[in-house]
TORPA-40672 format. One line per field, with one value per residue (C-alpha): residue in three letters; residue number from 1; x, y, z. Coordinates in steps of 0.5 Angstrom, whole numbers, plus 500, padded with zeros to 3 digits. Layout:
<lumdrens>
residu = ala  ...
num = NUM  ...
u = X  ...
v = Y  ...
w = Z  ...
</lumdrens>
This chain:
<lumdrens>
residu = met  asp  ala  glu  ala  ala  leu  ala  trp  leu  asp  thr  ile  ile  pro  ala  gln  thr  gly  glu  arg  leu  ser  asp  leu  gln  lys  val  ile  leu  gln  gln  val  trp  leu  gly  arg  lys  tyr  leu  asp  ile  ala  his  ser  tyr  gly  cys  thr  glu  gly  his  ala  lys  asp  ala  gly  ser  gln  leu  trp  lys  leu  leu  ser  gln  val  leu  arg  gln  lys  ile  thr  lys  ser  asn  cys  arg  glu  thr  leu  glu  arg  cys  leu  arg  lys  thr  ser  val  ile  ser  asn  leu  leu  asp  tyr  ser  arg  ser  pro  his  asn  ser  thr  pro  lys  pro  glu  asn  thr  asn  phe  ile  gly  arg  lys  glu  ala  ile  ala  his  leu  asn  thr  leu  val  asp  arg  gly  ala  lys  val  ile  val  ile  gln  gly  glu  gly  gly  leu  gly  lys  thr  thr  leu  ala  gln  gln  tyr  leu  gln  met  gln  glu  phe  glu  leu  val  leu  glu  leu  leu  met  ala  lys  glu  thr  gln  asn  ile  thr  pro  val  glu  arg  val  val  glu  glu  trp  leu  lys  gln  asp  phe  his  glu  glu  pro  gly  val  glu  phe  gly  val  thr  leu  gly  arg  leu  lys  arg  gln  leu  his  ser  arg  arg  ile  gly  val  leu  ile  asp  asn  leu  glu  pro  ala  leu  asp  arg  gln  gly  arg  leu  ile  ala  pro  his  arg  asn  tyr  val  glu  leu  leu  arg  val  leu  ala  asp  ala  arg  val  gln  ser  val  thr  leu  ile  thr  ser  arg  asp  arg  phe  cys  glu  ser  gly  leu  asn  val  asp  arg  tyr  arg  leu  pro  gly  leu  asp  arg  thr  ala  trp  gln  gln  phe  phe  ser  asn  his  gly  leu  ala  met  asp  leu  pro  thr  leu  gln  ile  met  his  arg  thr  tyr  gly  gly  asn  ala  lys  ala  met  gly  ile  leu  cys  gly  ser  ile  gln  glu  asp  phe  asp  ser  asp  met  ala  val  tyr  trp  gln  glu  asn  his  ala  asp  pro  leu  ala  ala  thr  asp  leu  lys  asn  leu  val  val  ser  gln  ile  asn  arg  leu  gln  thr  leu  asp  pro  gln  ala  tyr  arg  leu  leu  cys  arg  leu  gly  cys  tyr  arg  tyr  gln  asp  ile  pro  thr  ile  pro  ser  gln  gly  met  phe  cys  leu  leu  trp  asp  val  ser  pro  cys  gln  his  arg  gln  ile  ile  thr  ser  leu  arg  asn  arg  ser  leu  val  glu  cys  his  lys  gly  glu  tyr  trp  leu  his  pro  val  ile  arg  ala  glu  ala  ile  ala  his  leu  arg  ser  ser  asp  glu  trp  glu  ile  ala  asn  his  lys  ala  ala  glu  phe  trp  thr  asp  gly  met  gln  lys  ile  glu  thr  phe  lys  asp  ala  leu  gln  ala  leu  glu  ala  tyr  tyr  his  tyr  ile  gly  ile  asn  glu  phe  glu  leu  ala  gly  lys  val  ile  leu  lys  ser  arg  asn  asn  gln  trp  gln  gln  phe  leu  pro  leu  gly  ser  thr  leu  tyr  arg  met  gly  leu  ile  gln  pro  ile  leu  thr  ala  ile  asn  gln  val  ala  ser  asn  ile  gln  asp  asp  lys  lys  ile  ile  glu  leu  tyr  asn  ile  leu  gly  asp  leu  tyr  trp  ile  thr  gly  lys  ile  asn  ser  ala  ile  asn  cys  gln  glu  lys  thr  ile  ser  leu  ala  thr  gln  ala  leu  lys  ser  leu  val  pro  gln  pro  glu  asn  lys  his  thr  val  tyr  tyr  leu  arg  met  leu  glu  val  asp  ser  leu  leu  ser  ile  gly  ile  tyr  lys  ile  asp  leu  trp  glu  leu  glu  thr  ser  ala  lys  leu  phe  gln  gln  val  ile  tyr  leu  ala  gln  asn  thr  asp  his  his  arg  trp  val  glu  lys  ala  ser  val  cys  leu  ala  leu  val  asn  ser  tyr  leu  gly  leu  cys  asp  ala  ala  tyr  ala  leu  ala  asp  met  ala  tyr  his  asn  ile  thr  lys  glu  asn  leu  val  val  thr  gly  arg  phe  ala  tyr  phe  met  gln  ile  leu  gly  gln  thr  tyr  val  asn  leu  arg  asn  phe  glu  lys  ala  asn  glu  met  leu  cys  gln  ala  leu  thr  phe  ala  glu  glu  ser  his  tyr  met  gln  val  lys  ala  lys  thr  leu  asn  ser  leu  ala  glu  ile  asn  arg  gln  gln  ala  asp  phe  glu  ser  ala  leu  thr  asn  his  leu  glu  ala  ile  glu  leu  leu  asp  lys  ile  gly  ala  lys  cys  asp  leu  ala  glu  ala  tyr  phe  gln  phe  gly  leu  thr  tyr  gln  lys  met  ala  lys  pro  asp  lys  ser  gln  val  asn  phe  asn  his  ala  ile  gln  leu  phe  thr  glu  ile  lys  ala  pro  lys  gln  val  glu  lys  ile  ser  ile  ile  ala  cys  ser  glu  lys  ser  gln  val
num = 1  2  3  4  5  6  7  8  9  10  11  12  13  14  15  16  17  18  19  20  21  22  23  24  25  26  27  28  29  30  31  32  33  34  35  36  37  38  39  40  41  42  43  44  45  46  47  48  49  50  51  52  53  54  55  56  57  58  59  60  61  62  63  64  65  66  67  68  69  70  71  72  73  74  75  76  77  78  79  80  81  82  83  84  85  86  87  88  89  90  91  92  93  94  95  96  97  98  99  100  101  102  103  104  105  106  107  108  109  110  111  112  113  114  115  116  117  118  119  120  121  122  123  124  125  126  127  128  129  130  131  132  133  134  135  136  137  138  139  140  141  142  143  144  145  146  147  148  149  150  151  152  153  154  155  156  157  158  159  160  161  162  163  164  165  166  167  168  169  170  171  172  173  174  175  176  177  178  179  180  181  182  183  184  185  186  187  188  189  190  191  192  193  194  195  196  197  198  199  200  201  202  203  204  205  206  207  208  209  210  211  212  213  214  215  216  217  218  219  220  221  222  223  224  225  226  227  228  229  230  231  232  233  234  235  236  237  238  239  240  241  242  243  244  245  246  247  248  249  250  251  252  253  254  255  256  257  258  259  260  261  262  263  264  265  266  267  268  269  270  271  272  273  274  275  276  277  278  279  280  281  282  283  284  285  286  287  288  289  290  291  292  293  294  295  296  297  298  299  300  301  302  303  304  305  306  307  308  309  310  311  312  313  314  315  316  317  318  319  320  321  322  323  324  325  326  327  328  329  330  331  332  333  334  335  336  337  338  339  340  341  342  343  344  345  346  347  348  349  350  351  352  353  354  355  356  357  358  359  360  361  362  363  364  365  366  367  368  369  370  371  372  373  374  375  376  377  378  379  380  381  382  383  384  385  386  387  388  389  390  391  392  393  394  395  396  397  398  399  400  401  402  403  404  405  406  407  408  409  410  411  412  413  414  415  416  417  418  419  420  421  422  423  424  425  426  427  428  429  430  431  432  433  434  435  436  437  438  439  440  441  442  443  444  445  446  447  448  449  450  451  452  453  454  455  456  457  458  459  460  461  462  463  464  465  466  467  468  469  470  471  472  473  474  475  476  477  478  479  480  481  482  483  484  485  486  487  488  489  490  491  492  493  494  495  496  497  498  499  500  501  502  503  504  505  506  507  508  509  510  511  512  513  514  515  516  517  518  519  520  521  522  523  524  525  526  527  528  529  530  531  532  533  534  535  536  537  538  539  540  541  542  543  544  545  546  547  548  549  550  551  552  553  554  555  556  557  558  559  560  561  562  563  564  565  566  567  568  569  570  571  572  573  574  575  576  577  578  579  580  581  582  583  584  585  586  587  588  589  590  591  592  593  594  595  596  597  598  599  600  601  602  603  604  605  606  607  608  609  610  611  612  613  614  615  616  617  618  619  620  621  622  623  624  625  626  627  628  629  630  631  632  633  634  635  636  637  638  639  640  641  642  643  644  645  646  647  648  649  650  651  652  653  654  655  656  657  658  659  660  661  662  663  664  665  666  667  668  669  670  671  672  673  674  675  676  677  678  679  680  681  682  683  684  685  686  687  688  689  690  691  692  693  694  695  696  697  698  699  700  701  702  703  704  705  706  707  708  709  710  711  712  713  714  715  716  717  718  719  720  721  722  723  724  725  726  727  728  729  730  731  732  733  734  735  736  737  738  739  740  741  742  743  744  745  746  747  748  749  750  751  752  753  754  755  756  757  758  759  760  761  762  763  764  765  766  767  768  769  770  771  772  773  774  775  776  777  778  779  780  781  782  783  784  785  786  787  788  789  790  791  792  793  794  795  796
u = 500  503  501  501  495  491  492  489  483  482  482  476  472  474  471  465  463  465  467  474  481  487  492  500  502  497  499  506  503  500  505  511  506  505  513  512  515  515  512  519  522  516  516  523  523  517  520  514  514  512  506  504  505  501  496  495  495  490  485  487  485  479  477  478  475  468  469  471  466  470  476  483  489  496  497  492  492  496  493  485  486  489  483  479  483  482  475  475  473  478  484  487  486  488  495  495  494  499  505  503  508  503  501  508  515  520  524  531  536  541  547  551  547  550  552  548  543  545  545  539  536  540  537  530  532  533  527  521  525  522  528  527  534  540  546  551  558  564  570  569  567  565  557  553  549  548  545  541  538  536  534  529  527  524  521  517  516  510  516  523  527  534  539  546  551  556  562  566  563  564  558  554  547  543  538  532  533  534  526  523  525  522  516  515  517  515  508  507  506  509  514  513  517  521  524  520  514  517  519  512  509  515  513  505  507  511  506  501  505  510  517  523  530  536  542  547  555  554  562  563  558  562  566  572  568  563  558  555  559  557  554  549  547  540  540  540  533  531  534  530  524  525  528  521  518  511  513  512  518  526  531  537  545  552  557  565  566  562  556  556  550  548  541  539  536  540  542  548  550  558  558  563  567  563  565  570  563  560  567  567  559  561  567  563  557  562  566  572  577  576  582  581  586  588  581  582  589  584  579  584  588  582  578  573  571  565  568  575  572  568  575  579  574  573  581  582  577  578  586  588  583  579  584  584  592  595  592  595  601  603  600  600  608  605  602  601  596  593  591  587  582  584  591  588  584  590  594  588  588  596  595  589  594  599  594  589  592  584  580  585  584  576  576  579  575  569  572  569  562  558  555  550  543  544  547  548  551  548  553  553  556  562  562  563  570  573  574  581  578  575  568  568  572  568  563  570  573  567  567  574  572  565  570  575  569  571  565  558  552  545  541  545  547  554  556  563  563  566  572  574  572  575  582  580  579  586  589  585  587  594  593  593  586  582  580  577  574  569  568  567  562  558  557  555  549  548  547  544  537  534  528  525  519  520  524  529  531  532  537  541  541  544  549  553  554  557  563  564  565  569  574  573  570  564  562  561  557  553  551  549  544  542  541  535  530  523  520  513  509  511  516  523  527  533  534  534  527  524  529  524  518  518  520  528  529  534  540  538  539  546  548  547  549  555  559  555  561  566  563  566  560  556  550  550  550  545  540  542  540  533  532  534  529  524  526  526  519  516  519  516  522  519  524  530  526  525  532  535  530  533  540  538  534  541  546  542  541  549  550  546  550  556  554  556  549  552  548  552  550  542  540  544  541  533  535  538  531  527  531  529  522  521  525  519  513  515  517  510  507  511  508  501  503  505  499  502  497  499  507  504  499  506  510  506  505  512  513  508  511  518  515  510  511  517  520  518  511  509  510  505  499  502  503  496  493  496  494  487  487  490  485  479  482  483  475  477  472  472  480  480  474  478  484  481  476  482  486  480  479  487  487  480  483  489  486  493  490  492  500  498  504  499  496  499  496  489  489  489  485  479  480  480  473  471  472  469  463  462  462  461  466  471  468  471  478  478  476  481  487  484  484  492  494  491  493  501  501  502  500  501  496  491  491  490  484  481  481  478  473  471  469  465  461  461  458  452  451  453  457  458  462  467  468  471  475  477  480  483  487  489  491  495  498  500  504  508  510  507  506  503  498  497  496  491  487  486  483  478  477  475  471  467  465  463  458  456  455  460  465  469  471  472  476  480  482  483  488  491  492  495  501  503  503  506  512  512  513  507  505  499  496  496  492  487  485  485  480  476  477  475  469  466  467  464  458  458
v = 499  506  514  514  510  513  520  516  513  520  524  520  521  528  532  528  529  536  539  541  538  537  542  540  543  538  532  533  533  527  524  526  526  518  517  519  527  533  540  543  538  539  546  545  541  544  551  555  556  552  556  555  548  547  551  547  541  544  545  537  534  538  536  529  528  531  526  521  522  520  525  525  528  528  523  518  519  513  508  511  510  504  501  505  502  495  496  499  493  497  497  493  497  503  501  499  506  508  505  507  512  517  517  517  520  514  516  518  512  515  513  512  508  502  494  493  488  483  487  489  483  481  485  484  476  478  483  477  473  477  482  488  491  490  493  495  494  495  500  507  509  501  506  503  510  511  503  504  510  506  502  505  509  503  500  506  507  512  516  515  517  519  519  522  519  525  524  525  521  528  531  525  527  523  519  522  528  524  520  527  530  524  525  532  533  527  524  531  528  530  526  524  527  520  517  510  514  517  510  508  513  511  504  506  508  503  498  502  505  502  507  506  508  510  509  513  512  508  507  513  511  504  501  497  491  493  495  502  507  508  515  513  506  509  508  500  502  505  500  495  498  498  491  489  483  487  493  494  499  496  499  500  501  503  502  500  497  491  491  487  487  481  482  485  481  485  481  483  485  484  489  488  492  493  489  491  491  496  500  499  502  508  510  509  512  519  519  517  513  507  503  495  493  500  499  491  493  500  496  490  496  499  493  496  501  506  512  511  510  517  520  517  519  527  526  524  527  535  534  528  530  524  519  514  510  517  518  511  511  518  515  508  508  510  502  505  510  505  500  504  509  514  514  515  521  523  523  527  533  533  534  539  543  542  544  548  552  555  549  545  551  551  543  544  549  546  540  545  545  539  536  533  537  541  535  540  547  552  556  562  557  555  562  565  560  564  570  572  571  575  573  572  567  563  558  556  554  551  548  544  541  538  535  532  529  532  535  532  536  537  542  548  543  541  536  532  524  523  519  526  531  527  529  536  536  533  538  544  543  543  549  556  557  552  558  563  558  556  564  565  559  561  568  565  561  568  572  568  567  573  570  563  561  554  548  548  556  554  549  552  559  553  551  558  555  548  552  557  551  547  553  554  561  560  568  567  561  565  570  565  563  569  573  575  575  575  569  566  569  576  577  579  574  570  564  560  563  560  554  551  554  550  544  543  543  538  542  549  546  541  548  553  548  547  555  558  556  559  565  571  576  578  580  573  569  573  572  565  564  566  562  557  558  557  551  548  551  548  540  541  542  548  549  549  554  558  557  559  566  568  568  571  577  577  577  583  587  586  589  595  597  597  601  608  613  615  615  610  605  607  601  596  599  598  591  588  592  588  581  583  585  578  574  576  574  568  566  569  565  559  559  559  552  551  554  558  563  569  569  569  575  579  578  580  586  587  587  592  597  596  597  603  608  605  603  596  598  592  588  592  589  582  582  585  580  575  578  578  571  570  574  570  564  567  570  577  578  585  586  580  584  591  588  584  589  594  588  587  594  594  589  590  598  596  589  586  579  581  580  574  577  576  570  567  572  573  565  567  573  568  564  570  570  563  564  570  567  571  567  572  575  569  565  572  572  564  564  569  566  559  562  565  558  554  558  559  551  554  548  549  556  551  546  551  554  548  546  553  552  545  549  554  548  544  550  551  543  542  536  533  539  539  532  533  540  535  531  534  538  532  529  535  537  529  530  536  534  540  537  543  544  537  536  541  538  532  535  540  532  530  536  535  528  530  534  529  524  519  518  513  516  523  519  516  523  526  521  522  530  528  523  529  534  530  528  536  537  541  539  545  543  536  537  542  536  530  534  535  528  526  530  526  520  521  524  517
w = 499  498  498  491  491  496  492  485  490  492  486  483  490  492  486  486  493  494  487  489  488  492  491  489  496  499  496  497  505  504  501  505  512  509  510  517  515  519  516  517  513  508  507  505  500  497  498  503  510  515  518  510  510  516  514  507  511  517  511  508  515  515  507  508  514  510  505  509  514  520  523  519  522  520  526  523  516  513  518  516  509  509  511  507  501  503  503  497  491  486  490  484  480  483  485  478  476  481  478  471  467  466  474  477  476  478  484  482  484  490  487  492  496  492  493  500  497  501  508  507  506  513  516  513  515  522  523  520  526  531  532  535  536  531  533  526  527  524  523  521  514  512  512  518  518  511  511  517  514  508  511  516  509  505  511  511  519  520  524  525  531  530  537  534  540  541  539  546  551  556  551  551  552  558  556  560  555  549  550  554  547  543  547  547  540  536  539  542  549  555  559  566  573  574  569  569  568  562  559  561  556  550  550  550  543  541  542  539  533  527  528  527  531  530  535  532  534  540  542  545  551  551  556  554  556  551  556  558  561  569  568  563  565  563  556  559  560  554  550  554  552  545  546  548  544  544  541  534  532  531  533  529  533  529  533  532  537  540  544  550  555  557  560  554  548  542  535  531  524  522  517  511  506  499  494  488  483  488  488  481  479  484  481  474  477  478  472  473  468  470  471  472  476  479  481  484  487  490  494  497  500  503  504  500  505  503  506  503  497  496  499  493  489  491  491  484  481  485  484  479  473  474  473  478  475  475  483  484  482  486  493  492  496  502  505  512  510  505  510  515  514  520  517  510  513  516  510  505  511  510  503  503  508  502  497  500  506  507  506  511  517  515  517  523  525  524  529  535  532  537  532  537  539  532  528  521  521  516  511  516  521  516  514  521  522  515  520  516  509  504  504  496  497  502  497  494  500  502  495  497  502  499  492  497  501  507  509  509  506  505  503  505  512  513  518  519  518  525  523  519  525  531  527  525  533  534  529  533  539  538  534  537  534  539  543  537  534  540  542  533  534  541  537  531  535  539  534  529  535  536  538  541  538  538  540  535  537  544  542  538  542  548  543  545  552  550  547  552  557  552  553  560  559  566  565  557  559  564  561  555  560  562  556  554  548  546  546  543  549  548  554  554  559  559  555  561  564  557  556  562  560  554  558  558  565  565  562  565  571  569  566  572  577  572  571  577  582  578  575  579  577  583  578  574  581  583  576  576  583  581  575  579  585  579  576  582  584  577  579  586  590  593  599  595  591  597  599  592  592  599  597  591  595  600  594  591  597  600  592  592  599  595  590  590  587  580  574  571  576  574  571  575  581  577  575  583  586  580  582  590  589  584  588  594  589  588  595  597  590  593  600  598  595  602  605  609  608  613  611  603  605  609  603  598  602  602  595  594  599  597  588  590  586  583  577  578  580  575  581  585  580  580  588  589  585  589  595  593  592  599  603  599  602  609  608  608  603  603  602  596  593  593  590  585  583  582  579  573  572  570  566  561  561  558  555  558  554  548  549  554  559  565  563  569  574  570  572  579  578  576  582  586  584  584  592  592  588  583  578  572  573  574  568  563  567  567  559  557  560  558  550  550  554  548  544  546  549  556  559  566  566  561  567  573  569  568  575  576  572  575  581  578  575  581  585  580  580  572  575  568  566  572  572  565  567  573  569  563  569  572  566  563  570  571  564  565  573  576  583  587  582  581  588  589  582  586  592  589  584  591  593  587  588  596  593  589  595  592  598  596  590  594  599  593  591  597  599  592  594  601  598  594  598  603  598  598  604  605  612  612  605  608  615  611  607  612  617  610  608  616  617  611  614  620  616  613
</lumdrens>
């Protein structure tokens, strides 16, 4: 079953029912989605923006849903169309039609992927026998990665997940982060708080969908015995999930070293070199003057190594006018270089140094890039490393590397083969350009990212941090975390704050802890602790969060005392005061979660006192909303009403909902009106907050808002709507791991069942809330819920 058959069928039924026809872009979208492609890749291949592709896709799914009379989405279109096609009696005719010359353009043959029919057949045999994880082993340059990628593409999986293992052991990405990214970006599902929960969610996806997985270049994560090294033993747990007999996935692992984890059920395939026929076909495809005796000697010398074949071809074309015999006559006398790919690469790099010193320097400098989270480098990333060369020569130098097969390229994106990169790093580290190359690369990533709207934007901005860490520039690494940019929430926030809102909590925690003790700039340290506090709060470690904010306040106060009142210090004073009031506000919010309401109220009053009639008046508005909420919990209704109505007036007057900056506090204001039983204003604020949260994917605000709306439903005896909102809020909060909010959601769920006179179900939810608040170390919350739960038991 293929996409062409589906398109042929749709071309017959859509016009008949609607009078419409699919646009060229919609046809491309259907074909590419059928193969598991993402909108960004589709947009690049078609030549349009990602947004335009998404709009066209949305119209396509609506049209197909109308025609087929069932819900069609990007994720289920292939499965649904295949099912419909099977039910159609003319399926065989359609398949024949889709393959006919007038309806299908043959795909061009990949002239670089040759000689691997036996390898493909061997992998097919292993998969047919039930293999779930296959390790493709062989020395560098044999073509392990190319084989794995081609095989997974040929199988037409719904989705292919790729993990490009770091080339250096110290740069290996923790498996927890890898699986989190897969869930968020590829399955659109939030990871769990605990790694075991996250793996469970991945496993459910692998049970229900046919997925291909590539783990490339595993050897940096292996020790001498072929076992995963101690810092990354959790990769064993991921592989155990991938090897489960019940999953529909197939995982291919490439490695130079033998993989020897005895507790895992994996199959192994030792990849041989290409045979002489494949070499002959490759050189013929590239227009070289063939000399069969020379080819036979070269093939035997290099063991059929695929990468060696490509490097030789490039060198023969570029430097010997495509004459194989002349090339070998000049180079055959160096048998050491000829018997080992690494030596061949060294030889090629040394020769490049002689023939093209500028291209040689660029090749070495390219070793500074990690090719990990961002596996390819755009042209501008190459240009920035040519700081000492005229721009008019940039393209020529890059072409020199491409012609010699020393740099890989696809659609304007570049990367180094692992073997070549290893040599490039060695040359770069031994030169006097290691530091400046990393500086230039870091500046490229920083200057090239002016606004963060997507997950990829965030990762690219963070790349600069790793370059500075690599040269022990901790101050500059900290500056990367603290650099403020506009983001998708129309806020101007430091990179660290934006990243944790997008779910990249672990890398930022690691990054801040790595640099904090090595930074001398007091202002940076203060800012880092402020961000770190919010990170701990998000993960439910409230006491650690409070400690960080208190440290921020203490350090900011000390810094303010040491400043001499001078005009040039005005901005520094402003910023330190801002951090001070922001940390006080944060602690006040944390205290609400601990149900320490009196302390929380004093903190908000302190913020209002410090920020009133100053440049930090925005914090007065935020603190006033929070104080209104606390007063409503304390039963101080008149005070709560006065503050809430003032905030309501400011929000509606200034139309703050347009930017979404105030969304979190609009939700708090809505909850305040719920507590005050003014359901009309509560519903207005909450609906506005919900609209923004859904548009910007601000899941915490959405979940808290749904929880508040459920309370309104309960008060109005609309129990069906209340239960729906409760369940959706709990599901969202569980996915993002917001422990405090999740505990409150279970508590409110219990109250709804209590009002419905269902004591068993209410008690179950009260117990969930008590367990979570106990883990958070919020005894007053536990006491509050326990009293309510016990009173219900006594009534029963």
